[in-house]
C-alpha positions in Angstrom: -12.3 12.1 6.3 -12.1 9.1 8.6 -8.8 8.7 10.4 -6.5 6.1 8.8 -5.9 3.2 11.1 -9.3 3.1 12.6 -12.5 1.4 11.5 -14.9 3.3 9.2 -18.1 1.5 10.0 -21.4 1.7 8.2 -24.0 1.4 11.0 -27.7 0.7 10.9 -30.1 -1.2 13.2 -28.6 -4.6 12.4 -25.1 -3.5 13.5 -24.9 -2.2 17.0 -21.6 -1.5 18.9 -19.7 -3.7 16.5 -21.9 -6.8 17.3 -23.1 -8.9 14.4 -26.9 -9.1 14.3 -26.9 -9.8 10.6 -29.4 -12.7 10.8 -32.1 -10.1 10.1 -30.0 -8.2 7.5 -31.2 -8.6 4.0 -28.2 -7.1 2.3 -24.5 -7.1 3.2 -23.0 -4.3 5.2 -19.3 -3.2 4.8 -16.8 -2.0 7.3 -13.3 -0.7 6.4 -10.3 -1.4 8.6 -6.7 -0.4 8.1 -3.8 -2.4 9.3 -1.4 0.6 9.7 -0.2 2.7 6.8 2.3 2.4 3.9 4.2 4.9 1.9 5.2 3.7 -1.6 7.1 5.1 -4.6 4.9 7.3 -6.8 6.1 5.4 -9.9 5.0 2.2 -8.1 1.6 3.6 -7.5 0.8 4.2 -11.2 2.3 4.6 -14.6 0.9 4.7 -18.1 0.4 1.1 -19.3 2.1 1.7 -22.7 5.8 1.0 -21.7 7.5 -2.4 -21.2 7.1 -4.1 -17.8 10.9 -4.1 -17.2 11.1 -0.3 -17.9 8.1 0.4 -15.6 9.7 -1.6 -12.8 13.0 0.1 -13.2 11.3 3.5 -12.9 9.6 2.3 -9.7 12.9 1.1 -8.1 14.8 4.2 -9.1 12.1 6.6 -7.9 13.4 8.5 -4.8 10.1 10.1 -3.8 7.5 8.7 -1.4 3.7 9.0 -1.4 1.9 10.3 1.7 0.8 7.5 4.0 -1.8 5.3 2.5 -4.1 2.9 4.3 -3.5 -0.9 4.2 -7.1 -1.6 3.9 -9.3 -4.7 4.5 -13.0 -5.1 4.5 -15.3 -6.9 6.9 -18.6 -7.8 5.2 -21.5 -8.6 7.4 -23.9 -10.9 5.5 -26.8 -13.0 6.7 -24.8 -16.1 6.0 -21.9 -14.9 8.2 -19.0 -12.6 8.4 -16.6 -12.4 5.4 -13.2 -10.8 5.4 -11.7 -9.4 2.2 -7.9 -9.5 2.6 -6.0 -9.6 5.9 -3.7 -6.6 5.7 -0.1 -6.4 6.9 1.5 -8.1 9.8 2.6 -6.0 12.8 5.9 -8.0 12.5 6.7 -6.7 9.0 9.4 -4.4 10.2 11.2 -7.1 12.3 14.6 -8.1 11.1 14.3 -11.3 8.9 10.6 -11.0 8.4 10.7 -11.0 4.6 12.2 -13.8 2.6 15.6 -13.3 1.2 14.2 -13.3 -2.3 12.3 -10.0 -1.5 15.2 -7.9 -2.8 13.3 -4.6 -3.4 10.6 -4.7 -0.7 12.1 -2.0 1.5 13.1 0.1 -1.5 9.5 0.2 -2.7 7.4 0.4 0.5 7.6 1.7 4.0 5.1 0.4 6.6 4.0 2.0 9.8 2.1 -0.5 11.9 1.7 -1.1 15.6 0.8 -4.4 17.4 -2.7 -2.9 17.9 -3.1 -2.5 14.1 -3.0 -6.3 13.4 -6.0 -7.8 11.9 -6.9 -9.9 14.9 -6.8 -6.9 17.2 -8.8 -4.8 14.7 -11.5 -7.4 14.5 -11.6 -7.7 18.3 -12.4 -4.0 18.6 -15.3 -4.7 16.2 -16.5 -7.4 18.5 -15.4 -10.2 16.1 -13.2 -13.2 16.9 -11.3 -15.1 14.1 -13.6 -18.1 14.8 -16.6 -15.9 14.1 -15.5 -15.5 10.4 -17.2 -17.6 7.8 -14.4 -17.2 5.3 -11.5 -15.0 4.1 -11.2 -14.0 0.4 -7.8 -12.9 -0.7 -7.4 -10.5 -3.6 -3.9 -11.9 -3.9 -1.0 -13.0 -1.7 1.2 -9.9 -1.6 2.4 -9.3 2.0 0.2 -6.3 2.6 -2.9 -8.3 1.7 -2.1 -11.7 3.2 0.2 -10.6 6.0 -2.5 -11.1 8.7 -3.2 -14.6 7.6 -0.7 -16.2 9.9 -2.3 -14.8 13.0 -5.8 -15.4 11.8 -5.2 -19.1 11.1 -3.3 -19.5 14.4 -6.5 -18.3 16.1 -8.9 -20.2 13.8 -7.2 -23.2 12.1 -10.3 -24.3 10.2 -11.0 -20.8 8.7 -11.6 -21.2 4.9 -9.4 -19.0 2.8 -10.2 -18.4 -0.9 -7.7 -17.7 -3.7 -8.2 -17.8 -7.4 -6.8 -20.8 -9.3 -4.7 -18.7 -11.6 -3.1 -16.9 -8.7 -2.5 -20.1 -6.7 -0.8 -21.6 -9.7 1.4 -18.5 -10.1 2.3 -17.9 -6.4 1.1 -20.8 -4.2 2.8 -23.5 -6.3 6.0 -21.4 -6.7 6.9 -20.0 -3.3 10.3 -18.8 -4.2 8.9 -16.7 -7.1 6.1 -15.5 -4.8 8.7 -14.3 -2.4 10.5 -12.4 -5.2 7.2 -10.8 -6.2 6.2 -9.4 -2.8 4.6 -12.3 -1.0 5.8 -13.9 2.3 5.4 -17.6 1.9 7.6 -18.1 4.9 4.7 -16.8 7.0 1.9 -18.7 5.3 0.1 -21.1 7.6 1.8 -24.5 7.8 0.5 -26.8 4.9 -1.4 -23.9 3.5 -4.1 -25.2 1.2 -6.7 -22.6 0.3 -10.0 -23.1 -1.3 -9.7 -22.5 -5.0 -12.0 -20.2 -6.9 -12.8 -21.4 -10.4 -14.9 -18.8 -12.2 -18.3 -20.0 -13.5 -20.3 -19.0 -16.6 -22.2 -16.4 -14.6 -22.0 -13.0 -16.3 -22.1 -10.0 -14.1 -21.8 -6.5 -15.6 -19.0 -6.6 -18.2 -17.5 -9.8 -16.7 -18.4 -12.9 -18.6 -17.6 -15.1 -15.6 -17.8 -14.8 -11.8 -17.8 -16.8 -8.6 -20.6 -16.2 -6.1 -19.4 -16.7 -2.5 -22.9 -16.6 -1.0 -26.0 -18.5 -2.0 -27.9 -15.3 -2.7 -25.1 -14.0 -5.0 -24.6 -10.8 -3.1 -20.9 -11.3 -2.7 -19.2 -12.1 -6.0 -15.6 -12.6 -7.0 -14.5 -11.4 -10.5 -11.1 -11.6 -12.2 -9.1 -8.4 -12.2 -5.7 -9.8 -13.2 -2.8 -7.7 -14.2 -1.4 -6.4 -10.9 -0.5 -10.1 -10.5 -1.8 -13.2 -12.3 -5.2 -14.2 -10.9 -5.8 -11.1 -8.9 -9.5 -10.9 -8.0 -11.9 -8.2 -6.9 -15.2 -8.4 -5.0 -18.6 -7.1 -6.0 -20.8 -6.6 -3.0 -24.5 -6.0 -3.6 -25.2 -4.5 -0.2 -26.7 -1.5 1.6 -25.4 1.7 3.0 -25.8 3.3 6.4 -29.4 4.4 5.7 -30.5 1.0 4.5 -30.5 1.9 0.8 -29.3 -0.8 -1.7 -25.7 0.0 -2.8 -23.4 -1.8 -5.1 -19.7 -1.8 -4.0 -16.6 -2.7 -6.0 -13.6 -3.8 -3.8 -10.8 -3.7 -6.3 -7.9 -4.7 -4.0 -4.7 -3.7 -5.9 -6.4 -3.5 -9.3 -6.1 0.2 -8.7 -4.5 2.1 -5.9 -6.9 5.1 -6.1 -9.8 6.6 -7.9 -7.5 9.2 -9.5 -5.4 6.6 -11.3 -8.5 4.6 -12.2 -9.8 7.6 -14.0 -6.4 8.0 -15.8 -6.4 4.3 -16.6 -2.9 3.9 -15.1 -2.1 0.6 -13.4 0.6 0.1 -10.8 4.2 0.3 -12.0 5.5 -3.1 -10.9 3.2 -5.6 -12.6 4.3 -8.0 -15.4 1.2 -7.5 -17.5 0.2 -3.8 -17.9 -2.0 -4.6 -20.8 -4.1 -7.0 -18.7 -4.0 -4.6 -15.8 -5.4 -1.9 -18.1 -8.2 -4.2 -19.2 -9.1 -4.8 -15.6 -9.4 -1.1 -15.0 -11.6 -0.7 -18.0 -13.9 -3.4 -16.9 -14.3 -1.7 -13.5 -15.1 1.6 -15.3 -17.5 -0.1 -17.7 -19.3 -1.7 -14.7 -19.6 1.8 -13.2 -21.1 3.1 -16.4 -23.7 0.4 -16.4 -24.9 0.9 -12.8 -24.2 3.1 -9.8 -21.3 1.7 -7.8 -19.2 2.8 -4.9 -15.5 1.9 -5.7 -13.4 1.3 -2.6 -9.7 0.9 -3.3 -7.7 -0.7 -0.5 -5.0 2.0 -0.6 -7.0 5.2 -1.2 -7.1 7.7 1.7 -10.6 8.6 0.5 -12.0 5.1 0.9 -13.4 5.6 4.4 -15.2 8.7 3.2 -16.5 7.0 0.0 -17.9 4.2 2.2 -19.4 6.4 4.9 -21.0 8.8 2.4 -21.8 6.3 -0.3 -20.0 8.2 -3.0 -20.9 6.9 -6.4 -18.0 6.6 -8.8 -18.6 8.4 -12.1 -15.9 7.4 -14.7 -14.1 10.1 -16.5 
């Protein structure tokens, strides 16, 4: 298993020593990076979707156990049109006093981050030979602090970097920063006058999803709706290639699921407001995996580096 906190890189002749030579690459290539680690409450990681949201949240807050350290994962996608980043991970400043907004009442109760300055997204990209100005775009699954925490440093280094967020999520979080702070975002650290590019899904069916949003002209990187964890949460489908140059379809579910084990059990996280919708998103991912061979890469699964390196196909149970 790859060590958490370091890059798990799929390498072929078009990616050498972390340099991007993707102009000759026909299909996207993925790299997994982890901005430190996090321990969370087991009841926060997953619960059956059948109980009421308030009960599920109370169980999470009252849970006194911790998981083992989990990666805080992001994905660098090397495509012939440029470099795309899926999520930005956590900020190295997240443990500083006063970092989180006052509205974030339960953040330290539910999660515990271990992250060094060298684990920040700008530093991780630099070790891959990538500068923030080299990126074509950032796609955010959602605005929770461990998925958008690196945004502040990225935009400081590359002010014109396009950032994509789904319309439903922006309406829920972006237009209501106090609520976003209560729900685990850090609007106090969003870039000044933050105005992301909005994803409006189009009538382009892909697998079991009736709508999607292609982020590249060849349709090899596609956003789909996986709401439930939060309103407007999105996942990426990447029609890429593995380390041996074979065509491989990847699902990057963000926080739609915290791990393959809970995806199999169809148990969404324990702190969302819409467990029924979260369950439906899990079932769509599983249905896609039944229709075609896919490698599912959750952002917080310790097995994700291995799944990526070995091209482990997910077989739904």
